C-alpha positions in Angstrom: 98.0 67.9 117.3 97.6 65.6 114.4 97.9 67.1 110.9 94.4 65.9 110.0 93.0 67.8 113.1 94.7 71.0 112.0 93.3 70.6 108.5 89.7 70.1 109.5 87.4 72.0 107.1 90.4 73.2 105.1 89.8 72.9 101.3 92.7 70.6 100.3 93.4 70.1 96.6 95.8 67.2 97.1 98.3 66.0 99.7 101.5 64.0 99.9 101.8 64.4 103.6 100.7 61.7 106.1 97.6 62.8 107.8 98.3 61.2 111.2 101.7 62.8 111.8 102.1 64.9 115.0 102.6 68.6 114.5 104.4 70.5 117.3 103.6 74.0 116.1 102.4 76.0 113.1 104.7 78.5 111.5 104.4 80.9 108.5 107.9 82.4 109.0 110.5 79.9 107.8 113.1 81.5 110.2 111.0 80.3 113.2 110.6 76.7 112.0 111.7 73.9 114.4 111.7 70.1 114.0 108.2 68.8 113.8 106.5 72.0 112.8 104.0 72.7 110.0 105.2 75.4 107.7 102.5 77.4 105.9 103.9 79.2 102.8 101.9 82.4 102.3 102.3 85.1 99.7 103.2 88.3 101.5 103.3 92.0 100.5 107.1 92.0 100.4 108.0 88.3 99.7 106.6 84.9 99.0 106.8 82.1 101.5 107.0 79.5 98.7 110.6 80.6 98.2 111.5 79.3 101.7 109.9 75.9 101.6 113.3 74.2 101.1 114.8 76.2 104.0 111.8 75.2 106.2 112.3 71.5 105.4 116.1 71.8 106.1 115.1 73.2 109.6 113.0 70.1 110.3 109.5 71.0 109.1 107.3 67.9 109.2 105.1 69.1 106.4 104.2 72.1 104.3 100.9 73.8 103.4 101.3 75.6 100.1 99.7 76.6 96.8 102.5 75.1 94.7 104.2 71.9 95.9 107.9 71.4 95.7 109.2 68.0 94.5 110.0 65.6 97.3 108.3 67.7 100.0 105.4 66.3 102.1 103.0 69.0 101.0 99.3 69.9 101.6 98.3 71.8 98.5 95.5 74.4 98.9 93.9 77.1 96.6 94.8 79.9 99.0 97.3 79.4 101.8 96.4 82.6 103.6 92.8 81.3 104.0 94.2 77.9 105.0 96.5 79.6 107.7 93.4 81.3 109.2 91.5 78.0 109.3 94.4 76.1 110.7 94.9 78.7 113.4 91.3 78.5 114.4 91.6 74.6 114.6 94.9 74.9 116.5 93.3 76.9 119.3 89.8 75.4 119.4 88.0 78.2 117.5 88.3 80.8 120.4 86.5 83.6 118.4 83.3 81.5 118.4 83.1 81.6 122.2 83.2 85.5 122.4 81.2 88.4 120.9 83.5 89.7 118.1 83.3 93.4 117.1 85.2 95.0 114.3 85.9 98.7 113.3 87.2 99.7 109.9 87.9 103.1 108.3 90.8 105.5 107.7 90.5 107.5 110.9 88.8 107.1 114.3 89.3 103.3 114.7 91.5 103.4 117.8 89.4 105.9 119.8 86.2 104.1 118.8 87.5 100.7 120.0 88.5 102.2 123.4 85.1 103.8 123.8 83.4 100.5 123.1 85.6 98.7 125.5 84.9 101.3 128.2 81.1 101.1 127.8 81.1 97.2 127.7 83.2 97.1 130.8 80.9 99.5 132.6 78.1 97.0 131.7 80.0 94.3 133.5 81.8 92.5 130.7 85.5 91.6 130.4 86.8 92.9 127.1 89.7 92.1 124.8 91.0 94.8 122.5 93.2 94.5 119.4 94.5 97.7 117.8 97.1 100.1 116.5 98.3 101.3 120.0 98.4 98.0 121.8 96.4 94.9 122.5 94.6 94.5 125.8 93.2 91.6 127.7 91.1 93.5 130.3 93.8 95.8 131.8 96.8 93.6 130.7 98.8 95.3 128.0 100.3 93.3 125.1 102.5 95.3 122.6 101.6 95.2 118.9 103.4 95.6 115.6 100.6 96.2 113.2 96.9 97.3 113.3 95.6 93.8 112.6 98.0 91.0 113.3 98.5 87.9 111.0 95.7 85.4 111.4 97.8 83.0 113.5 98.7 85.8 116.0 95.0 86.8 116.0 93.8 83.4 117.1 96.7 83.1 119.6 95.3 86.4 121.1 91.7 85.2 120.9 92.7 82.0 122.8 94.4 84.1 125.6 91.4 86.3 125.8 89.0 83.4 126.0 91.1 81.7 128.7 91.2 85.0 130.6 87.4 85.1 130.7 86.8 87.7 128.0 83.2 87.8 126.8 83.7 90.4 124.1 86.6 91.4 121.7 86.7 94.8 120.0 89.3 95.1 117.2 90.5 97.5 114.6 90.2 95.8 111.2 92.6 97.2 108.6 92.0 97.2 104.9 95.2 95.1 104.5 93.8 92.4 106.9 90.6 92.2 104.9 92.3 91.8 101.6 95.0 89.5 102.9 92.5 87.2 104.7 93.9 87.8 108.2 90.4 88.0 109.5 89.0 85.1 107.5 86.4 83.1 109.4 86.0 85.5 112.3 82.3 85.6 113.2 81.8 89.4 113.7 78.6 90.2 115.5 78.9 93.8 114.5 81.2 95.6 112.0 81.5 99.4 111.9 82.7 101.9 109.3 84.1 105.3 110.5 85.2 107.1 107.3 87.2 106.8 104.1 90.0 109.3 103.1 93.2 108.9 101.2 95.7 106.4 102.8 97.5 103.2 101.8 97.3 103.8 98.1 100.8 102.3 97.8 98.9 99.0 98.5 95.4 99.5 97.2 96.4 101.7 94.2 93.0 103.5 93.9 90.5 104.9 96.3 87.8 102.6 95.0 89.9 99.5 95.6 90.6 100.9 99.1 86.9 101.4 99.7 86.0 97.9 98.4 88.6 96.5 100.9 86.9 98.2 103.8 83.5 97.0 102.5 84.6 93.4 102.9 83.9 93.7 106.7 80.2 93.9 105.9 80.3 90.6 104.1 81.5 88.8 107.2 79.5 90.6 109.9 76.0 89.9 111.1 75.1 93.6 111.6 76.7 96.8 110.5 77.1 100.4 111.6 77.9 103.0 108.9 78.7 106.7 108.9 76.1 108.3 106.7 78.0 111.6 106.6 80.9 110.0 104.7 81.0 110.3 100.9 81.5 106.5 100.6 78.4 105.7 102.7 76.0 105.0 99.8 78.4 102.5 98.2 79.3 100.9 101.5 75.6 100.4 102.2 75.0 99.0 98.7 77.9 96.5 99.1 76.9 95.4 102.6 75.7 91.8 103.0 74.2 92.5 106.4 71.6 94.8 107.9 73.2 98.1 108.7 72.4 101.0 111.2 73.4 104.4 110.0 74.6 107.4 112.1 75.0 111.1 111.3 75.6 114.5 112.7 72.5 116.3 111.5 70.8 114.0 109.0 67.4 113.0 110.4 67.2 110.0 108.0 70.0 108.4 109.9 69.0 105.7 112.5 71.3 107.4 115.1 71.6 111.2 114.9 73.6 113.7 116.9 72.0 117.2 117.3 72.8 120.3 119.4 76.6 119.8 119.1 78.8 121.8 121.5 82.5 121.7 121.0 84.7 122.6 124.0 88.5 122.7 124.7 88.0 119.7 127.1 85.4 117.7 125.1 82.2 117.6 123.2 78.5 117.5 124.1 75.5 116.5 121.9 72.1 115.0 122.0 71.8 111.4 120.6 68.5 110.4 119.1 67.7 106.7 118.4 64.4 105.0 117.8 62.4 107.8 119.5 64.7 108.0 122.5 67.0 110.9 123.3 70.0 111.1 125.6 72.6 113.8 126.4 76.1 112.7 125.6 79.3 114.2 127.1 82.6 112.9 125.9 85.8 114.4 127.5 87.8 114.3 124.2 87.8 117.5 122.1 87.2 117.9 118.4 84.3 117.4 116.0 85.7 114.0 115.0 85.1 113.0 118.6 81.4 113.3 117.9 81.8 110.9 115.0 83.8 108.5 117.1 81.2 108.6 119.8 78.4 107.9 117.3 80.3 104.9 115.9 80.9 103.5 119.4 77.2 104.1 120.4 76.1 102.4 117.2 78.1 99.3 118.0 76.7 98.9 121.6 73.2 99.7 120.4 73.4 96.9 117.9 74.3 94.7 120.8 71.2 95.7 122.6 72.6 98.2 125.2 70.1 100.9 126.2 70.9 104.4 124.8 70.7 106.0 128.3 73.2 103.5 129.8 75.6 104.0 126.9 75.4 107.8 127.1 76.0 107.7 130.9 79.0 105.5 130.5 80.6 107.7 127.8 80.9 110.6 130.2 83.5 108.7 132.2 85.6 107.7 129.1 89.2 108.8 128.8 91.4 109.7 125.8 93.7 107.4 124.0 97.5 107.8 124.1 98.6 109.7 121.0 95.2 110.9 120.1 94.9 114.7 120.9 97.1 113.8 123.9 98.1 116.8 126.2 101.8 116.7 127.2 102.5 118.2 130.6 104.7 121.3 130.2 103.7 123.7 133.0 104.0 126.6 130.6 101.6 129.3 129.2 101.3 127.3 126.0 100.0 123.8 125.2 101.7 120.8 123.5 99.5 118.1 121.9 100.6 114.8 120.4 98.4 113.2 117.7 98.7 110.3 115.3 97.4 112.3 112.3 99.4 110.9 109.3 96.9 111.3 106.4 95.5 114.4 104.8 92.1 113.9 106.5 93.8 113.2 109.8 95.8 116.4 109.6 92.7 118.4 108.6 90.6 116.9 111.4 93.1 117.5 114.3 94.0 121.1 113.1 90.3 122.1 112.7 89.6 120.6 116.1 92.5 122.6 117.7 91.5 125.8 115.9 88.1 125.4 117.5 89.4 126.1 121.0 92.8 127.7 120.4 93.3 131.2 121.9 96.7 131.8 120.4 98.6 130.4 117.4 98.2 126.9 116.1 101.7 125.5 115.4 101.8 122.3 113.2 104.9 120.1 113.4 104.7 117.1 111.0 106.4 115.0 108.4 105.3 112.0 106.2 106.3 108.4 106.3 108.7 107.0 103.7 107.9 104.0 101.4 104.3 105.0 101.5 101.8 106.8 99.2 103.8 109.8 98.0 100.7 111.6 96.6 99.4 112.5 100.0 102.6 114.4 101.0 101.9 117.7 99.2 98.2 117.4 100.2 99.2 117.2 103.9 101.6 120.1 103.4 98.8 122.3 101.8 96.3 121.4 104.5 98.7 122.2 107.3 99.7 125.5 105.7 96.0 126.4 105.2 94.9 125.6 108.8 98.0 126.4 111.0 99.5 129.7 111.8 103.0 128.3 111.7 104.4 125.0 110.3 107.5 123.1 111.3 108.2 120.5 108.6 110.4 117.6 109.7 110.8 113.8 109.5 108.3 111.1 110.5 109.4 107.4 109.8 111.6 107.9 106.7 112.1 104.1 106.5 114.3 103.5 103.4 113.8 106.9 101.8 116.0 110.0 102.1 114.3 112.3 104.7 115.0 115.5 102.7 113.4 114.0 99.6 110.2 113.3 101.6 110.2 116.9 102.9 110.6 118.2 99.4 107.4 116.4 98.4 105.6 118.0 101.4 106.9 121.5 100.5 105.6 121.2 97.0 102.1 121.5 98.4 103.1 124.6 100.5 104.9 126.7 97.9 101.9 129.0 97.3 101.2 129.6 101.0 102.1 132.7 103.0 102.1 130.7 106.3 105.5 131.0 107.9 107.4 127.8 108.3 110.7 126.2 109.5 112.2 123.1 107.9 114.3 120.9 110.3 115.0 117.3 109.2 115.9 116.0 112.6 112.7 115.5 114.5 113.9 115.9 118.1 115.7 119.1 117.0 112.6 120.3 115.3 110.5 119.7 118.5 113.0 121.6 120.6 113.0 124.4 118.1 109.2 124.7 118.2 109.3 124.7 122.1 112.0 127.4 122.1 110.0 129.7 119.8 106.6 129.1 121.5 104.5 132.1 122.4 101.8 132.6 125.1 98.6 130.6 124.4 100.1 128.7 121.4 99.0 125.2 120.8 101.9 123.1 119.3 100.5 120.0 117.6 103.1 117.2 117.1 101.5 115.2 114.3 102.3 111.7 112.9 103.9 109.7 115.6 101.1 109.6 118.2 101.5 106.4 120.3 104.7 105.3 118.6 107.9 105.4 120.6 110.3 104.9 117.8 111.5 106.2 114.4 112.1 103.7 111.6 115.2 104.3 109.5 116.4 101.7 107.0 114.5 98.9 108.6 115.7 99.7 112.1 113.4 101.1 114.8 115.3 103.7 116.9 113.8 104.7 120.3 112.1 108.1 120.1 109.3 109.1 122.4 108.0 112.6 121.8 106.9 112.9 125.5 110.6 112.3 126.5 111.8 114.8 123.9 109.5 117.4 125.3 110.6 116.5 128.9 114.3 116.7 127.8 113.8 120.2 126.6 112.5 121.4 129.9 115.1 119.5 131.8 
């Protein structure tokens, strides 16, 4: 494409680059630049792309998009290069998001399950659906592995183009707070945006809970319609900040637009009655836990905002399946149960342990750790919650990243020092899992928390293969 075509509708402050030059590809990682490429220098969380402009030119970049030009470099200077990257990406692929119905889900917990439920209901209604999320990206049934919850804007539009070309009519995606603040989702025309809940997470990035909440609220300034959890403490502020009309949902608040009543929690799922605009429908979802009711309501709210009848949505939900790493049962052929869950925040740990306690016949055994290089303040909180709700705790490593695993565990133990709950500390996670299995009792439920769908452990910037399903299988082998 010509540079001027890529720059259509981009707010350019000034340019020393010829507008009619041919651009082979767009890059924002200088290491990937090849001759004839356009390099977009963005300011990242860990580094600044402007430091690598000279390197990009040495590798053959035809021009650079940046916020600060370097002398002698054919540069397109913009106010915000992250916004420019999103707009360039949309131009590069012919604005694929505009040809599909875009749906976004934000919140601390519940995003992944909600997106899968929406995908399932829309597919039942005859649509082909693309999904972008923490676990994986999907184009219909085709699986595309993912590195982060919401990819960089260029990868997003690459995915949108593949989804459009594959015949997708709808795209349901998890929208992280990082992606909203860092303009990864700039310009995406969301038909519906949904908010699940807000609990402590990512304070290493956002610094305060209010900044974290404001980041989530940005979704409702770029959506045509909203769906908001009225039961969450942040609901009132989210509604006040929203720039679009919003539907609310609740478990038990009649003032909500969509209400769940007559809740029944079972070991194999949940049941409730959904009430919306004078209609009622019985909902059965084969995923256990009270949080499954909230996830179901979020998903119902999204499809109702699209015009799907309540009865059809409720009928479809009964055939939905669980998500890998979300209260996932690991086959063991024993008299106890092993579950894998992604819970890695205080609220996530509380939710899954309360859900398990609701159907456990024996002990609830919590095995968990905390990620390194992330918000340290949540570690003692997670430790205290686990000690309060579990009958036995096994404290171990999660993704230590560049931190010393024992130091992370010490932070966790600080929150457990006043607890009488018995515990075992084993730094090596596979060893800890084997220990928990070796000491399991009849009717125990062992909950492996934190890794969920992940099949690796990150240590000093290296991801080592580690799949908890395989670790459990190895023990029985």
